[in-house]
N, C-alpha and C positions, 0 to 999 in steps of 0.2 A: 917316293911319288904315290899318292893314296891312289887306290882302286877305285874309278869312279862305278855309280850304281847303275843297273837296269830297271828303269821305270815300267811297270806294269801298269796298263791303261786299258782296264776292261770295260765293258758296258752292252747294250743292246746296239748303239747304234743303228737306230731305227727311225730316220736315216740318220747317216752320218752328215753334221752341217758344219758351219762357220766356228761354233763354240769348240768342237771336238779340234779343227785347225788350229785355232788359236792356242788350245791346251798344248797340243804337239811342239807348237812353235816354242811357246814358254819353256817347255822340258827341254827341247833340243838347245834354247840358248843359255842354258842354267850351267852352272861351272860343277854340279853335283852328280848329273845323269850323261852318262855313256850312249846308252842306246834307251828307243821307246819301242816297247812291245804292244802293239796293240791287239786287245785279244777279243774278238765278237764274242758275245755269250751264245751259248746252245739255244735250238728251238725248245728244249725241255726245259728252262731256266726254271729252278723252283718259286721265285719270289715275283716275277714279272713275265708273262707272255711277251713275245716280239709279234707285231702285226704283219712284216715282210719275213719271209722263208729266209733262213740260214743263207742260204746259198746265193741269195739276193743281196743281203746285208755285206756277205763277205766281199761280193764282187764289188759294191759302189766303196767298200774301205781299199781293195786293191788298186780302183781307177784313183780314188783320192791322193793314194801314194804315187801313184804313176804321175799324175796330171798336175796334181798341187804343189807335191815334194820331189818332182822328178826323180823319184825312184831313190831317193836318199839311203844311202846303204846303213845310217844309224836308225833306221826305222824298219821293223819286221810286222807284218799284218800275219798273225799266224793265224793258220788254217782253222776252220771253225770245228773241224772234226777232233781238233785235240780237246774240246771241251764235251763230245759229247761220248769220249772215254770215260767221264766222270758221271755219276750219279745225278749230283745236283749243282755241280761246278762249283763248289766251294772254293774259298780263295785259299785254304790250307792245302786241299788238294792239287791246286796247280803248283805252290810250290814247292811241295814233294816229287811232281813230277819233274820239274826242272832241276831241282838235286838230284835225282835219280838219274837224269841225262848228263848230270857230271857239270852243270852251270854252279860256278863256286863265287861269283860277283855279289856283291850286296844287292837287295831289290827294296824298290820302294813301291808302296802301293796305291796308284793316285785314287783319291776318293775326293766327293763333294762333302759341303760343310753340312749336309743334311746326315751324311752317315758318321759325323765324329761321334754325338750322343750313344749311338747305336752299337758301336765296334768290340766293346767288352762281350757283346751277345753272339760274337760269330763264332764259329764252329771251331773247335780247339784253340779258342783266342789265346790262351798264356803260352802255348807255343808258337802259334800264329806273329805275335808280337816279339818273339825273338828272333823271327826270321825274318822280318820286314819292317821297315818304317812307313808308316801311313803318311802320302805327301796330300797336302791340300791346296788346291787353286780356288780361290772362291770365285764366284759368278756375281757379275752387275746385281748389285743391291742385295748380296747376303751378307750377313754379319758372321763375323768370327771372332770367338772369344779369344783375347789374348793370352789368357790362362789355357793352353792346350797341355793335354795329357803327356806324359812323356814319350810314349811312342808316337806322336802324333805330329809334325813338321810342316811349316807354312812355307810354298814354295819360295817365297820372297817377302822381304817386310815393305818393298816400294812398289808403287802402283804399277798393275799390268793391265793392257787392254783385257776387256773382259766379254762376256755374251751372256745374256740371261735369259732367251728363249729356250726351250726344251724340245726334244724331240715331240713329245706328245702334242705341245703348240705348233708345233711346224705341220704336223699330219693333219691338225686340226683345219690349219689354215689352207692346205692342199688340197684336202678333201672339198673345202668351200670354192675354191676356186681363186684364190686371191692370190697376190704376188708375194714372191718369196725372194725376189731378187735380194742380194746382202745377207741373206739368212743362209745361203746354202752356196757352195762352189758351182760356178755354172757350168762344169762337167758333170758334176750330180744332178743337176737338175734337168739336163739332158736324157743323163742317163735312166730317172725316175720314170721320164716321160715315155723313154722307149721300151720301158719295162711295167708300164702301165700300173705303176704302183702310187698308193696312195689317194687314188684318183676317185670322186665323188660316185 
């Protein structure tokens, strides 16, 4: 029997929304993924600064795991302190950390279609592509080339429910006081209000 892989799903999750929920669900339903490890970026992320603090984003993801996924044991929300051990939270540093901890299962690294053309510029890419397979789940309206590099795999060739709104779009709507029902799980909406996040 082939060993199933771990899907590493990283991001700022600023805030986590229904697009993230769909991605996790598609991964859990696939025949190639055993577990999904959700990894919020650290506050010192080198390429994009988060709006909400790491402790808030981590709490939101833990709430998502509890309320939306009923504490599914195949999902792990990794403590944001993990990424703070690394200077810039590069993908290869995460992989090296997990391997040093003894994890031997293969890894899928979940990326967006906008990342595919830049993957070869990632730190230690020659080594990274030997450690992971990049897994793409296209968002609504995004084009994905049929000719993918050998180190990139599309989750499925069939149509999947998708979500086109980004966290940036959602933050703008929240700041403007617009309705976001349907974009965010209700538990997340309530927690954002309680924590006074993304308000105008």
